[in-house]
N, C-alpha and C positions, 0 to 999 in steps of 0.2 A: 207326664200325662199317662193315665192308665191305658192299658191296651184296649179295653172295651171302648173308651172314649175315642181313641185313635181310630178304631174300626168304624165307629159311627161317623166321624169326620170324613173318612175316606170312602164311606159307603161300601165297606167290605164285609164279608161274612167272617165272623170270629170263630175259630176252632181252638179251644184250649182255655187257659186261665186268663180271664179278662182283667184280673186285679194286678197283673204285672205292671210295674212302673217302667215306662220307656223314657229315656233321656236324650237319645240321639239316633240318627240314621247313619249306618255305616255299611261298607261292602261286606260280602261273605267272609273275606280273609281277615278284615280288620275288626269286625264286630266282636263285642264281648257282652257280659251280663249288663242288662239295662239298655241294650241297643236293639233296634229292629233293622233287619236286613231285607234283601229282596232277591228274587230270581225271576228274570224275564226271558233269559236265553237258555233253552234246554241244554246247551252244551256244557253249562256250568252245574248241572244237576248233581254231579258227584261231589261237589264241594259243600253241599247242604249238610251232609253227615258230619263234616269237620268244623262247621261254624260254631262259635261260642255265643252267638246271639241269643237273646231271650225270646225273640219272635221273628217271623219271616213273612214277607208278602209273596204270595204264590198265585199262579193262574188258578182259576176256579176248579179246573178238572185235574189238577196235579195230585199225585199220590200223597197219602198221609205221611207226615214227618214227625219225628220225636219231640218237636218243640211247638209252641203255640204258633198259629198261623192266621194270617188275614188273607182271605180268598178274594181275588179281584178279577173282573172281566178283562181289565187291562193293567197288569201288574207294573209295567213301566210308568204309566200315568199315575198310578197310586203311589209309587215311589217318589215321583217328582212332587206330588202334592204333599207327601209326608215330609220331604226335605224342606219344603216351604214353611211347614208348621214349626220346625225346630231351628232353622237357620235364621240368625239375626244379623243382617249385614251392617257394616259400619256406616254411620251417617255423619257427615261433617257438621260442624257447629252452624247454627243459623246465623244469618247476618251477612254483611258484605265486608270482605277483607280490605284493610286499608290500602293495599297496593292495587286493588282492582280499579279499573277505569270504566265508569258507567256514565254515558252521555246524559246531559241534563234533560234532553228531550225524550229519553227512553222511559218507558213505563213498565216497571217490574213490580208485580203484585206480591205482597207479603202473604205467607211466610216464604222466605227465599234464603238460599245459601249460595254465595258467590265467592269462589276461591281466589287465591293469590294470583295477581297478574292477568286475570281475566279482563277482556275488553268487550263492552257492550256498546254498539254504535248508535248513532242518531236514529230517532224514530222507530226504535225497536219496541215491540210489545211482547211481554212474557207473562203467562198466567201464574197463579199461585202454586206454591209447593215445588218450585224449581230447585234443582241442585246443579250448579255449574261449577265444575272443578277447576283447578288452576290451569292457566294458559289456554283457556278457551277463548276463541275470537268469534264474535257475532257481528256481522257487517250491518250497515244501515238498512232500515226498512223491513227487517225480518219480523214475522208474526209467529208466535209460539203459544201453544195451549198450556194447560195445567199439568203439573206433575212431570215436567220435563227433566231429563237427566242427561248431561253432557259431561263425559269424562275428559281427562287431561288431553290437551292438544287438538280438540275438535275445532273445525272451522266451518262456520255456516255463512255462506256468501249472501250478498245483497238480495233482498226481496223474496227470499225463500219462505215457504209457508209450511208450518209444522203443527200437527194436531196435538191431542191430549195423550199423556202417558207414553211419550216417545223416549227411547233410550238410545243414546249414541255412545259407542265405546271409543277408547283412545284413538286419535288420529283420523277419525271419520272426516271426510270433506264433502259437504253438500253444496252444490251450485257452482263448482268450478266450470270454466268454459268447456263446452263440448268440442270434440275434435273436428272442426269444420274449416276446411281450406279449399279454395278453388284453384286448380292449376292455371297458369298463364305463361306467356312467353317471358315475362319478367320474373317468374317464380311464383311461389304460393301466395295467394291472396286470402287473407283471413276473412271468414264469414262471421260477422258479429253474432254472438250468441245472446239474443235479446229476450229469451224466455226465462223460465224459472224452474224450481223444483218444488213439488208438493208431496209432503209426507203425511199420510193420514194417521188416525188414532191407533195406538197400541202397536206401533212398529218398533222393532229392535234391530239395530244395525251394528255389525261387528267391527272390530278394530281395523283401521286403515282401509276401510271400504270407501269407494268414491262414487258419487252419483252426480252426473254432469247436468248442468242446466240445459234447457231446450234451446234450439235455434229460434223457434217460434212456439208459443204455447208453453207447455209444462212437461217435464219429466216427472212421472207420478209413481209413488209406491203406495198401494192401497192398504186399507185397514188390516191390521193383524199380521202383515208379512214379516218374515224373519230372515235377515241377511247375515251370513257368516262373515268372518274376517276376509279381507282382501278380495272382495267382490267388486266388479266393475260394471256399472250401469251407465250406458252411454246416453247421449242427448235424445230426447223425445221418446225414450222407452216408457213402458208401463208395466209395473210388476203387480199382478193381480192379488186380490185380498187373500190372506192366509197362505200365501206361497212361501216355500222354503228354498233358499239358495245357499248351497254349501260353499266352502272356502274356494276361492279362485275361480268361481263362475264368472264368465264374461258375456255381457249382452251388447252386441253392436247396435248402432243407432236405429231408433224406431222399431225395435223389437217389442211385441206386445205379448205379455203372459196373461193367461186367464186365471181364474180363481183356483187356488189350491194346487198350483204347479209345484213340482219338486224337481230340483236339478242337483245332481251329485257333484262332488268336488271336481274342479277343473273342466266342467262341461262348458261349452260355448255355443252361442247362437249368432248366425249371420244377421245382418240388418234387414229391416223392412219385411219381417215375417211375423206370423201369429202362432203362438203355442197355446192350444186350447185348454179349457178347464180340466183340471185333474191329471194332466200329463205328467209322467215321470220320465226323467232323462237320466240314464246311467252315468256314473262318474267318468270323466275324460271323453265324453262323447262330443261330436260336433254336429250341430243342427243347421243344415244349409237351406232347408225349406220349411214351410209351415207344417204344423202337425195338428191333426184332428183331435178333438177332446177325448180324454180317457185312455189314450194310448200309452204304452210303455216302450221306450225306444233306447237303443244303445249303438255304439260304434261310430265310425265315420265313413261315409255319411250315415247319420243316425237312421236306423231302420227298426222294424218291429223286433223286440228284444229276443224272442226265440230264434228268429232268423239270424240275428247277429251272433248269438251264441253258437249256432250250428256252423256259421262261417268261420268263427274263431277256432272252433275245434278242428275244422277241416284244414285250416291254415297250418296247424301243428303237424298234420299228416302229409303235407306236400312233399317233403323229401322222399318218403317211402313211395308215395304215389308216382313221383318222377322216375324212381328206379323201376317201378313196374311198367310204366309207359315205355321206357327204353328197352326193357326186356321184350315187350310185345313188338316193338319196332324191329328189333333184331330178328325175332322169330318170323315176322311177316316178310322180312327181306331175305329169307333163306339162310339165316345164320350170320349174315354179314353185319358187323357192328357199325353203327353210324359213326362218322368221323367225329372225333373229340376236338374241341377248340384248343389250339396251341397256346400255351402260357408264354407271355412275353419274357424275353431273356432278362436275367437279373444283371443289374449294373452295380456290382458290389466291389469294384476295383480289382477283380481277379482277371 
């Protein structure tokens, strides 16, 4: 593809020779002649002078460079779109593998690709253009829209509802029982998980993520949400439209996320709370209470992010502050040092 055509497809300003042929998208370090590269993070600016790429995607206000450039308001987004233009993913052959088991009552619309040892249960309905990789198990009563992709080892439990263009990566489990038990004198009594899971259109769910079925009603992931690997969504949660949950995020039961929420890796939310639209939660934070829309929070308990950063900085200064307090105590006591705690005697056999 000529660079001028690429600029038009990406809605970028072209600076330089638009007749250059572009064959691939590569990083600054790996790029060579015929490649387009990109710079989204200013800390890598020094590498631009060393790249062998034929062209580069840059922020609109970036300095001039000695190679052809595409100027974008959002260079990372332009890079992602360029990658989609050049990358051709492998697609399995159409048809149903002879080792797959498809119930006679299942309705699977053509075209479809169903891999080896996949199992499609009774009364399942799957729309056209589905790709179901080997060892996928879909329980009875499931309803799935068009252009569904389930990678190896996915399990979709009974009566789950899935919209159009949903992608499930290896090991995803939708609709396992929520963690519901009632204590009693005779031990834990299991609470039947009678609800379901609803996954709306254009959702992508990362490897080994689990979304539990509701006790009553539905656990819901709204349109366009993206969940990373190893995310845990408990029963009766709701993940808002176009939210992003990074790896190892955990949501306890009945947590409600608004639209466009972003939670960093290993962040967790206690149950029965609401995280408002547009909230950002810093990685490894713990959210014990509801959060108003639009806030950025971090730490545990999660508080406004600048307050958390100040507290974190102060924590590193505590040893010096403690020494200063002790000196002040000695000075106010007329020079007498406060008693120091005695260390316990060592028991090392001597």
